[in-house]
C-alpha positions in Angstrom: 83.7 127.2 162.1 83.3 123.4 162.4 86.3 121.0 162.2 89.4 123.0 162.9 92.6 122.3 161.2 94.4 121.3 164.3 91.5 119.5 166.0 89.8 116.2 165.9 87.7 114.0 168.0 90.5 112.4 169.9 90.5 109.4 167.5 92.2 111.1 164.6 90.6 112.5 161.4 91.5 111.5 157.9 91.2 114.4 155.6 90.6 113.4 151.9 90.4 115.0 148.5 88.1 113.0 146.3 86.1 113.0 143.0 86.9 114.3 139.5 88.7 117.4 138.3 90.3 119.4 141.2 88.3 117.2 143.6 86.3 117.9 146.7 87.3 117.9 150.4 86.0 115.7 153.1 86.6 113.6 156.2 86.7 109.8 155.8 84.3 108.1 158.3 84.4 104.4 157.7 83.0 103.8 154.2 81.7 107.2 153.7 83.1 110.7 153.2 81.5 113.7 155.1 81.8 116.5 152.6 83.4 119.8 153.9 82.2 123.2 152.7 85.6 124.2 151.3 86.8 124.0 147.7 90.4 122.7 148.2 92.5 121.2 150.9 94.9 124.1 150.9 92.0 126.4 151.5 90.8 124.2 154.4 94.2 124.9 156.1 94.2 128.5 155.1 90.8 129.0 156.7 91.7 127.1 159.8 89.1 124.4 159.1 85.6 124.1 157.6 82.1 123.0 158.5 80.5 119.8 157.2 77.8 120.4 154.5 75.7 117.4 155.7 76.3 115.7 152.3 77.8 112.1 152.4 79.4 110.3 149.6 80.1 106.6 149.5 83.9 105.8 149.3 83.0 103.0 146.8 81.4 105.5 144.5 84.2 107.9 144.1 88.0 107.9 144.0 90.6 109.4 146.3 92.9 112.0 144.9 96.1 113.3 146.2 94.9 114.8 149.5 96.6 118.2 148.9 98.6 120.1 146.2 100.6 122.5 148.3 102.0 125.8 147.4 105.4 124.5 148.3 106.7 121.0 148.9 109.8 121.3 151.0 112.0 118.3 150.2 114.4 117.5 153.1 116.9 114.7 153.1 119.8 113.3 155.1 117.7 113.0 158.2 117.9 109.1 158.4 121.6 108.4 158.7 121.0 104.7 157.8 120.3 106.0 154.3 123.5 107.9 154.3 125.4 104.7 155.5 123.9 102.6 152.7 124.9 105.2 150.2 128.5 104.3 150.9 127.9 101.1 149.0 128.1 103.1 145.7 130.5 105.7 144.4 128.5 108.9 144.7 130.5 112.0 143.8 129.0 113.8 146.8 128.1 112.8 150.3 124.5 112.6 151.6 124.9 115.3 154.2 122.5 116.3 157.0 120.1 119.1 156.4 119.6 118.8 152.6 116.7 120.8 151.2 115.2 121.5 147.7 111.7 122.0 146.4 109.7 119.3 144.7 107.6 120.0 141.5 104.1 120.0 142.8 102.8 119.4 139.2 104.3 115.8 139.6 101.9 115.0 142.4 99.7 111.9 142.0 97.3 110.3 144.5 96.5 106.9 145.8 96.1 104.2 143.1 97.0 106.7 140.3 99.7 105.3 138.0 103.3 106.3 137.9 104.2 106.6 134.2 107.7 105.2 133.5 109.5 107.5 131.2 111.6 105.0 129.2 113.2 107.8 127.2 114.7 109.3 130.4 115.7 106.6 132.8 116.4 102.9 133.2 116.8 103.1 136.9 113.5 104.0 138.6 113.8 103.8 142.4 111.5 104.1 145.4 111.9 106.1 148.6 109.4 105.8 151.4 109.0 109.1 153.4 106.9 110.6 156.2 105.7 114.1 155.3 104.2 116.9 157.5 101.4 119.1 156.4 101.7 122.8 157.7 98.4 123.9 159.3 99.3 127.6 159.2 101.8 130.1 157.7 104.9 130.8 159.7 108.5 131.9 159.7 111.5 131.8 162.0 110.1 129.7 164.8 111.8 127.5 167.3 111.6 123.7 167.7 109.6 124.3 170.8 107.1 126.2 168.8 107.0 123.7 165.8 104.3 121.5 167.1 101.7 124.3 166.8 102.4 124.4 163.1 101.6 120.7 162.4 98.4 120.2 160.6 98.8 116.5 159.9 100.9 113.7 158.4 100.9 112.0 154.9 102.9 109.4 153.1 105.2 110.5 150.3 107.0 108.0 147.9 110.0 110.0 146.6 110.4 108.3 143.2 113.9 108.9 141.8 115.6 108.3 138.5 119.0 107.1 139.8 120.9 107.3 136.4 119.8 111.0 136.1 120.6 111.6 139.8 124.3 110.4 139.2 124.7 112.9 136.5 123.2 115.7 138.7 125.3 114.8 141.7 128.4 115.8 139.8 127.5 119.4 140.7 126.2 118.4 144.2 122.6 119.1 143.5 119.6 117.0 142.3 116.2 118.0 141.2 115.2 116.8 137.8 115.7 113.2 138.9 112.8 113.4 141.4 110.6 116.0 139.7 109.4 114.2 136.5 105.7 113.9 135.9 104.0 111.4 138.3 107.1 110.9 140.4 105.5 112.4 143.5 102.8 110.0 145.0 101.2 111.6 148.0 98.5 110.2 150.2 96.2 108.3 150.8 94.9 111.1 153.1 96.2 113.5 155.7 96.0 112.2 159.3 95.5 114.8 161.9 98.1 115.0 164.8 95.8 113.5 167.5 96.1 110.2 165.6 99.9 110.4 165.7 100.9 111.4 169.3 104.5 110.6 168.6 105.7 110.8 165.1 109.0 109.3 166.2 107.2 106.1 167.0 106.0 104.9 163.6 106.7 101.6 161.8 107.6 102.2 158.1 107.5 99.7 155.2 107.7 99.8 151.5 106.7 96.8 149.3 106.9 96.0 145.6 104.5 93.4 144.4 104.1 92.3 148.0 107.9 92.0 148.6 109.3 94.1 151.5 112.0 96.5 150.1 112.3 99.0 152.9 111.5 98.5 156.6 112.4 101.0 159.3 111.1 103.1 162.1 110.7 106.9 162.3 112.6 106.7 165.6 115.7 106.1 163.5 115.7 109.7 162.4 118.8 111.5 163.6 116.9 114.7 164.3 113.4 115.6 165.4 110.6 116.7 163.2 110.3 119.8 165.3 114.0 120.5 164.5 113.5 120.0 160.8 110.4 122.3 160.7 112.2 125.0 162.7 115.4 124.8 160.7 113.7 125.5 157.3 111.1 127.9 158.7 113.4 130.8 157.6 112.2 130.0 154.1 108.6 130.7 155.2 105.7 128.3 155.3 102.3 128.8 153.9 99.2 127.0 155.3 99.0 123.6 153.5 102.6 123.4 152.6 104.2 120.0 152.8 107.6 119.0 154.2 109.1 115.6 153.7 111.5 114.1 156.2 113.8 111.9 154.1 113.9 108.2 153.3 115.0 105.2 155.2 117.5 102.5 154.1 116.6 99.8 151.5 116.4 101.7 148.2 117.4 99.7 145.1 120.1 102.2 144.0 122.4 101.5 146.8 122.4 97.7 146.5 125.0 95.7 144.5 125.0 96.1 140.7 123.4 92.7 140.4 120.6 93.5 142.9 119.9 96.9 141.4 119.1 95.4 138.0 116.5 93.2 139.7 115.1 95.7 142.1 114.7 98.9 140.1 110.9 99.4 139.3 109.4 98.6 136.0 106.0 98.7 134.2 103.7 96.2 135.8 105.0 96.7 139.4 102.8 97.8 142.2 104.3 99.9 145.0 102.8 100.1 148.5 104.2 102.6 150.9 102.9 102.1 154.5 103.4 104.1 157.7 101.8 103.0 161.0 98.8 105.1 162.0 98.6 106.7 158.6 97.8 104.0 156.1 99.0 102.6 152.7 99.8 104.6 149.6 99.5 102.2 146.6 100.6 103.1 143.1 101.0 100.9 140.0 103.9 101.6 137.5 102.8 101.8 133.9 104.6 102.3 130.6 104.7 105.5 128.7 102.6 103.9 126.0 99.9 102.9 128.5 99.9 106.3 130.2 99.9 108.5 127.1 98.7 106.3 124.2 101.9 107.0 122.3 105.4 105.6 122.2 107.9 107.5 124.3 109.9 110.3 122.7 113.4 109.8 121.5 116.0 109.6 124.2 117.5 113.0 123.7 120.1 113.2 126.4 122.3 110.4 127.9 121.6 111.3 131.6 124.2 109.8 133.8 126.1 107.9 131.1 129.8 107.8 131.6 129.4 108.9 135.3 
């Protein structure tokens, strides 16, 4: 076996999925992609790595896709207490507690430079959430924080797009899922960076920009728990190789600003969002209208999500 799922050359490896359809798998080397002999990124981790085929593809002649579509995307939240603190600016019906977990809709995943389609019939309050996510290199269950490092296959950027008006309605029952699981609401990318490029995941600058304007700026060291503790805590649910676990967002989201600011800061068609994490890269996605994305007007607004809440 060639490049193993937990190895690199000491300078970090950028694992990419590229091309049309389900895409192909490779390693980004400058302006070229070295193609790997494996059909999907999930299978790359399931096999424990893959050999290079010898084929090279120019980056300029292809397009990057979401680097992986996991079997499960573990969505964790409440790990950055700065985000909980800013939530006190609004009258949420439930507190943002530590150790929140739910599963993301993997069918909502899009990759770098792919559009996020604004569903005007569902929301008027589309928000951004910059997150660091971990890719599991192997299957595992019930392991300790001390063992967690051996399960890390890499890191990737996740933009947890959220319809805040829908979320307010869901929060009345203390759960939320629909507000984050709508088609295209799960940008992931631009690639998976192997652990040797990120010697300390708690020492990474994080920044999200909309049309070049900084909206979120923080540091992974502000996390109130360690990534190892998060991985261990949810390992009882069982990980598969290639699963993805998010670690929660930082402060600066639009939905926790003043009412006047929210109206200006919520995303709208024509915006371009750039989510950046040091040592990983920049995940860029444009926001487009339903008409532009589907070629038809949006469906009728069937349910007044969040109205009266």
